[in-house]
NUZANU-925827 format. One record per residue (C-alpha): residue in one letter; x, y, z. Coordinates in nm, 2 decimals. Layout:
BEGIN
<fimar type="A" X="X" Y="Y" Z="Z"/>
...
//
This chain:
BEGIN
<fimar type="M" X="-0.29" Y="1.29" Z="-0.69"/>
<fimar type="I" X="-0.35" Y="0.95" Z="-0.84"/>
<fimar type="T" X="-0.06" Y="0.76" Z="-1.00"/>
<fimar type="I" X="-0.11" Y="0.44" Z="-1.20"/>
<fimar type="L" X="0.23" Y="0.27" Z="-1.24"/>
<fimar type="N" X="0.16" Y="0.03" Z="-1.52"/>
<fimar type="K" X="0.06" Y="0.31" Z="-1.75"/>
<fimar type="S" X="0.43" Y="0.37" Z="-1.80"/>
<fimar type="N" X="0.63" Y="0.08" Z="-1.93"/>
<fimar type="S" X="0.89" Y="-0.05" Z="-1.68"/>
<fimar type="I" X="0.99" Y="-0.38" Z="-1.51"/>
<fimar type="F" X="0.70" Y="-0.31" Z="-1.27"/>
<fimar type="N" X="0.46" Y="-0.43" Z="-1.55"/>
<fimar type="Q" X="0.63" Y="-0.77" Z="-1.55"/>
<fimar type="Y" X="0.57" Y="-0.81" Z="-1.18"/>
<fimar type="I" X="0.20" Y="-0.71" Z="-1.22"/>
<fimar type="A" X="0.17" Y="-0.97" Z="-1.50"/>
<fimar type="E" X="0.32" Y="-1.24" Z="-1.28"/>
<fimar type="I" X="0.10" Y="-1.18" Z="-0.97"/>
<fimar type="R" X="-0.20" Y="-1.21" Z="-1.19"/>
<fimar type="D" X="-0.09" Y="-1.52" Z="-1.37"/>
<fimar type="Q" X="-0.26" Y="-1.84" Z="-1.24"/>
<fimar type="Q" X="0.05" Y="-2.05" Z="-1.32"/>
<fimar type="V" X="0.30" Y="-1.82" Z="-1.15"/>
<fimar type="Q" X="0.06" Y="-1.79" Z="-0.85"/>
<fimar type="Q" X="0.12" Y="-2.15" Z="-0.76"/>
<fimar type="D" X="0.47" Y="-2.05" Z="-0.64"/>
<fimar type="S" X="0.39" Y="-1.86" Z="-0.32"/>
<fimar type="F" X="0.75" Y="-1.76" Z="-0.26"/>
<fimar type="R" X="0.76" Y="-1.59" Z="-0.60"/>
<fimar type="F" X="0.43" Y="-1.43" Z="-0.54"/>
<fimar type="R" X="0.55" Y="-1.28" Z="-0.21"/>
<fimar type="R" X="0.88" Y="-1.17" Z="-0.37"/>
<fimar type="N" X="0.70" Y="-0.99" Z="-0.65"/>
<fimar type="L" X="0.49" Y="-0.80" Z="-0.40"/>
<fimar type="E" X="0.81" Y="-0.70" Z="-0.22"/>
<fimar type="R" X="0.96" Y="-0.59" Z="-0.55"/>
<fimar type="M" X="0.66" Y="-0.37" Z="-0.63"/>
<fimar type="G" X="0.67" Y="-0.23" Z="-0.28"/>
<fimar type="E" X="1.04" Y="-0.13" Z="-0.34"/>
<fimar type="I" X="0.95" Y="0.04" Z="-0.67"/>
<fimar type="I" X="0.66" Y="0.24" Z="-0.53"/>
<fimar type="A" X="0.87" Y="0.34" Z="-0.23"/>
<fimar type="Y" X="1.13" Y="0.47" Z="-0.47"/>
<fimar type="E" X="0.87" Y="0.67" Z="-0.65"/>
<fimar type="I" X="0.73" Y="0.81" Z="-0.32"/>
<fimar type="S" X="1.08" Y="0.91" Z="-0.22"/>
<fimar type="K" X="1.08" Y="1.17" Z="-0.50"/>
<fimar type="T" X="0.80" Y="1.36" Z="-0.32"/>
<fimar type="L" X="0.98" Y="1.39" Z="0.02"/>
<fimar type="T" X="1.15" Y="1.70" Z="0.15"/>
<fimar type="F" X="1.53" Y="1.69" Z="0.10"/>
<fimar type="Q" X="1.82" Y="1.88" Z="0.25"/>
<fimar type="T" X="2.19" Y="1.91" Z="0.16"/>
<fimar type="K" X="2.41" Y="1.71" Z="0.38"/>
<fimar type="Q" X="2.79" Y="1.71" Z="0.40"/>
<fimar type="I" X="2.95" Y="1.36" Z="0.39"/>
<fimar type="N" X="3.31" Y="1.30" Z="0.50"/>
<fimar type="T" X="3.47" Y="1.06" Z="0.26"/>
<fimar type="P" X="3.82" Y="0.91" Z="0.29"/>
<fimar type="L" X="3.95" Y="1.18" Z="0.05"/>
<fimar type="G" X="3.74" Y="1.48" Z="0.12"/>
<fimar type="V" X="3.39" Y="1.62" Z="0.17"/>
<fimar type="A" X="3.09" Y="1.55" Z="-0.06"/>
<fimar type="E" X="2.75" Y="1.71" Z="-0.06"/>
<fimar type="E" X="2.44" Y="1.50" Z="-0.12"/>
<fimar type="N" X="2.07" Y="1.58" Z="-0.10"/>
<fimar type="T" X="1.91" Y="1.34" Z="0.15"/>
<fimar type="P" X="1.55" Y="1.31" Z="0.29"/>
<fimar type="V" X="1.48" Y="1.52" Z="0.60"/>
<fimar type="E" X="1.27" Y="1.25" Z="0.76"/>
<fimar type="M" X="1.16" Y="0.89" Z="0.68"/>
<fimar type="P" X="0.79" Y="0.82" Z="0.63"/>
<fimar type="V" X="0.59" Y="0.61" Z="0.87"/>
<fimar type="I" X="0.50" Y="0.28" Z="0.69"/>
<fimar type="T" X="0.18" Y="0.11" Z="0.78"/>
<fimar type="S" X="0.02" Y="-0.19" Z="0.61"/>
<fimar type="M" X="-0.30" Y="-0.40" Z="0.61"/>
<fimar type="L" X="-0.27" Y="-0.75" Z="0.74"/>
<fimar type="R" X="-0.21" Y="-1.01" Z="0.58"/>
<fimar type="A" X="-0.16" Y="-0.92" Z="0.22"/>
<fimar type="G" X="0.01" Y="-0.59" Z="0.29"/>
<fimar type="L" X="0.30" Y="-0.75" Z="0.47"/>
<fimar type="P" X="0.53" Y="-0.83" Z="0.16"/>
<fimar type="I" X="0.47" Y="-0.48" Z="0.02"/>
<fimar type="H" X="0.55" Y="-0.34" Z="0.37"/>
<fimar type="Q" X="0.88" Y="-0.54" Z="0.37"/>
<fimar type="G" X="0.97" Y="-0.41" Z="0.02"/>
<fimar type="M" X="0.91" Y="-0.05" Z="0.13"/>
<fimar type="L" X="1.10" Y="-0.10" Z="0.45"/>
<fimar type="S" X="1.40" Y="-0.22" Z="0.25"/>
<fimar type="V" X="1.40" Y="0.13" Z="0.08"/>
<fimar type="F" X="1.30" Y="0.34" Z="0.38"/>
<fimar type="D" X="1.51" Y="0.14" Z="0.62"/>
<fimar type="K" X="1.49" Y="0.39" Z="0.91"/>
<fimar type="S" X="1.11" Y="0.42" Z="0.90"/>
<fimar type="S" X="0.88" Y="0.35" Z="1.20"/>
<fimar type="N" X="0.61" Y="0.09" Z="1.13"/>
<fimar type="G" X="0.25" Y="0.02" Z="1.20"/>
<fimar type="F" X="0.00" Y="-0.26" Z="1.12"/>
<fimar type="I" X="-0.38" Y="-0.26" Z="1.07"/>
<fimar type="T" X="-0.64" Y="-0.54" Z="1.06"/>
<fimar type="T" X="-0.99" Y="-0.50" Z="0.93"/>
<fimar type="F" X="-1.27" Y="-0.76" Z="0.92"/>
<fimar type="R" X="-1.50" Y="-0.83" Z="0.63"/>
<fimar type="N" X="-1.84" Y="-1.00" Z="0.71"/>
<fimar type="Y" X="-2.13" Y="-1.08" Z="0.47"/>
<fimar type="E" X="-2.47" Y="-1.04" Z="0.63"/>
<fimar type="K" X="-2.76" Y="-1.28" Z="0.55"/>
<fimar type="D" X="-2.90" Y="-1.03" Z="0.30"/>
<fimar type="G" X="-2.57" Y="-1.03" Z="0.11"/>
<fimar type="T" X="-2.45" Y="-0.69" Z="0.23"/>
<fimar type="L" X="-2.08" Y="-0.65" Z="0.32"/>
<fimar type="Q" X="-1.99" Y="-0.51" Z="0.66"/>
<fimar type="I" X="-1.63" Y="-0.40" Z="0.73"/>
<fimar type="S" X="-1.50" Y="-0.32" Z="1.07"/>
<fimar type="L" X="-1.17" Y="-0.21" Z="1.21"/>
<fimar type="E" X="-1.02" Y="-0.46" Z="1.45"/>
<fimar type="Y" X="-0.67" Y="-0.36" Z="1.54"/>
<fimar type="I" X="-0.41" Y="-0.08" Z="1.49"/>
<fimar type="S" X="-0.06" Y="-0.08" Z="1.61"/>
<fimar type="C" X="0.12" Y="0.24" Z="1.51"/>
<fimar type="P" X="0.37" Y="0.50" Z="1.63"/>
<fimar type="V" X="0.28" Y="0.87" Z="1.65"/>
<fimar type="I" X="0.22" Y="1.00" Z="1.30"/>
<fimar type="D" X="0.15" Y="1.37" Z="1.38"/>
<fimar type="K" X="0.31" Y="1.60" Z="1.12"/>
<fimar type="K" X="0.48" Y="1.30" Z="0.95"/>
<fimar type="V" X="0.45" Y="1.15" Z="0.60"/>
<fimar type="L" X="0.24" Y="0.84" Z="0.63"/>
<fimar type="I" X="0.22" Y="0.54" Z="0.40"/>
<fimar type="I" X="-0.08" Y="0.30" Z="0.41"/>
<fimar type="A" X="-0.02" Y="-0.01" Z="0.20"/>
<fimar type="D" X="-0.24" Y="-0.30" Z="0.09"/>
<fimar type="A" X="-0.23" Y="-0.55" Z="-0.20"/>
<fimar type="M" X="-0.59" Y="-0.48" Z="-0.32"/>
<fimar type="L" X="-0.82" Y="-0.18" Z="-0.31"/>
<fimar type="A" X="-1.17" Y="-0.31" Z="-0.38"/>
<fimar type="S" X="-1.46" Y="-0.09" Z="-0.25"/>
<fimar type="G" X="-1.22" Y="0.14" Z="-0.07"/>
<fimar type="S" X="-1.41" Y="0.10" Z="0.26"/>
<fimar type="S" X="-1.14" Y="-0.09" Z="0.45"/>
<fimar type="M" X="-0.88" Y="0.17" Z="0.35"/>
<fimar type="E" X="-1.10" Y="0.46" Z="0.46"/>
<fimar type="L" X="-1.16" Y="0.29" Z="0.79"/>
<fimar type="A" X="-0.78" Y="0.23" Z="0.83"/>
<fimar type="Y" X="-0.71" Y="0.59" Z="0.74"/>
<fimar type="H" X="-0.95" Y="0.74" Z="0.99"/>
<fimar type="G" X="-0.84" Y="0.49" Z="1.26"/>
<fimar type="L" X="-0.48" Y="0.60" Z="1.21"/>
<fimar type="L" X="-0.58" Y="0.97" Z="1.26"/>
<fimar type="E" X="-0.63" Y="0.89" Z="1.63"/>
<fimar type="K" X="-0.24" Y="0.87" Z="1.64"/>
<fimar type="G" X="-0.21" Y="1.22" Z="1.50"/>
<fimar type="T" X="-0.26" Y="1.43" Z="1.19"/>
<fimar type="P" X="-0.01" Y="1.34" Z="0.92"/>
<fimar type="Q" X="0.16" Y="1.60" Z="0.70"/>
<fimar type="H" X="0.07" Y="1.39" Z="0.40"/>
<fimar type="T" X="-0.06" Y="1.04" Z="0.34"/>
<fimar type="H" X="0.03" Y="0.80" Z="0.05"/>
<fimar type="I" X="-0.22" Y="0.52" Z="0.00"/>
<fimar type="V" X="-0.07" Y="0.23" Z="-0.19"/>
<fimar type="A" X="-0.25" Y="-0.06" Z="-0.36"/>
<fimar type="L" X="-0.11" Y="-0.30" Z="-0.62"/>
<fimar type="I" X="-0.44" Y="-0.38" Z="-0.78"/>
<fimar type="A" X="-0.73" Y="-0.13" Z="-0.74"/>
<fimar type="S" X="-1.09" Y="-0.11" Z="-0.88"/>
<fimar type="R" X="-1.19" Y="0.21" Z="-1.05"/>
<fimar type="E" X="-1.49" Y="0.22" Z="-0.81"/>
<fimar type="G" X="-1.27" Y="0.20" Z="-0.50"/>
<fimar type="V" X="-1.04" Y="0.48" Z="-0.62"/>
<fimar type="E" X="-1.33" Y="0.70" Z="-0.70"/>
<fimar type="Y" X="-1.48" Y="0.62" Z="-0.35"/>
<fimar type="L" X="-1.16" Y="0.74" Z="-0.18"/>
<fimar type="R" X="-1.13" Y="1.05" Z="-0.40"/>
<fimar type="K" X="-1.47" Y="1.16" Z="-0.28"/>
<fimar type="K" X="-1.43" Y="1.06" Z="0.09"/>
<fimar type="L" X="-1.08" Y="1.21" Z="0.12"/>
<fimar type="S" X="-1.10" Y="1.49" Z="-0.13"/>
<fimar type="E" X="-1.03" Y="1.76" Z="0.13"/>
<fimar type="L" X="-0.73" Y="1.59" Z="0.28"/>
<fimar type="K" X="-0.36" Y="1.58" Z="0.18"/>
<fimar type="V" X="-0.37" Y="1.23" Z="0.03"/>
<fimar type="S" X="-0.19" Y="1.08" Z="-0.28"/>
<fimar type="I" X="-0.30" Y="0.74" Z="-0.42"/>
<fimar type="W" X="-0.06" Y="0.50" Z="-0.59"/>
<fimar type="V" X="-0.19" Y="0.20" Z="-0.77"/>
<fimar type="G" X="-0.01" Y="-0.07" Z="-0.97"/>
<fimar type="A" X="-0.30" Y="-0.13" Z="-1.20"/>
<fimar type="L" X="-0.66" Y="0.00" Z="-1.22"/>
<fimar type="D" X="-0.93" Y="-0.26" Z="-1.31"/>
<fimar type="D" X="-1.28" Y="-0.15" Z="-1.43"/>
<fimar type="E" X="-1.50" Y="-0.42" Z="-1.27"/>
<fimar type="L" X="-1.60" Y="-0.47" Z="-0.91"/>
<fimar type="T" X="-1.85" Y="-0.75" Z="-0.83"/>
<fimar type="V" X="-2.14" Y="-0.72" Z="-0.58"/>
<fimar type="K" X="-1.92" Y="-0.91" Z="-0.33"/>
<fimar type="S" X="-1.64" Y="-0.66" Z="-0.38"/>
<fimar type="F" X="-1.41" Y="-0.88" Z="-0.59"/>
<fimar type="I" X="-1.20" Y="-0.70" Z="-0.84"/>
<fimar type="V" X="-1.22" Y="-0.83" Z="-1.20"/>
<fimar type="P" X="-0.98" Y="-0.94" Z="-1.35"/>
<fimar type="G" X="-0.79" Y="-0.88" Z="-1.03"/>
<fimar type="L" X="-0.58" Y="-1.16" Z="-0.91"/>
<fimar type="G" X="-0.78" Y="-1.36" Z="-0.65"/>
<fimar type="D" X="-0.71" Y="-1.35" Z="-0.27"/>
<fimar type="A" X="-0.37" Y="-1.19" Z="-0.23"/>
<fimar type="G" X="-0.34" Y="-1.30" Z="0.14"/>
<fimar type="D" X="-0.41" Y="-1.66" Z="0.06"/>
<fimar type="L" X="-0.17" Y="-1.66" Z="-0.24"/>
<fimar type="A" X="0.11" Y="-1.52" Z="-0.02"/>
<fimar type="Y" X="0.06" Y="-1.72" Z="0.30"/>
<fimar type="G" X="-0.19" Y="-2.00" Z="0.23"/>
<fimar type="E" X="-0.56" Y="-2.04" Z="0.28"/>
<fimar type="K" X="-0.70" Y="-1.92" Z="0.62"/>
<fimar type="L" X="-0.98" Y="-2.04" Z="0.85"/>
<fimar type="T" X="-1.22" Y="-1.78" Z="0.97"/>
<fimar type="F" X="-1.32" Y="-1.81" Z="1.34"/>
//
């Protein structure tokens, strides 16, 4: 299942517009906050897919019945740009366990892009609902690496892949690579162009730098 959130008009579209806007991007606090807000909204949408059970609640005046989730999903995110989205999701799924992933992108002398998995910190995900969040989904290679790296921690019941801006090529790549698995893809906006260096156009630039400042590569 692939869900593109800005295809339906909501306040989510305003946040997408602001994280793309060069003028608004100059305010890193607002940029991070918008990523958090979008994480909250997507978490709310994902919550509708969870398994619920009826629970009796003792109020000061009696007993109420409410349907509540059976279990919270495990939230994982790609460093650095996925952190604000992670925080937004965690404010919704406030009892969730958490994991973090880093990948490394390196351009060879011939111009080819090599992506490697560097680090995973994650609880057991076997038979649990898993969320993997990142700000951008470009070629899809980093997300595929992260997904298969996480499978070493167990086999999830279902996986939700979340990206705020995705390229059509990256989404199609994941559809082909993960077609036999229980995976749903949630994107804020789907852009048509991906450059030879895997930059999404129109995209928004480097989400990690916009959120936390420019980085030095060692």
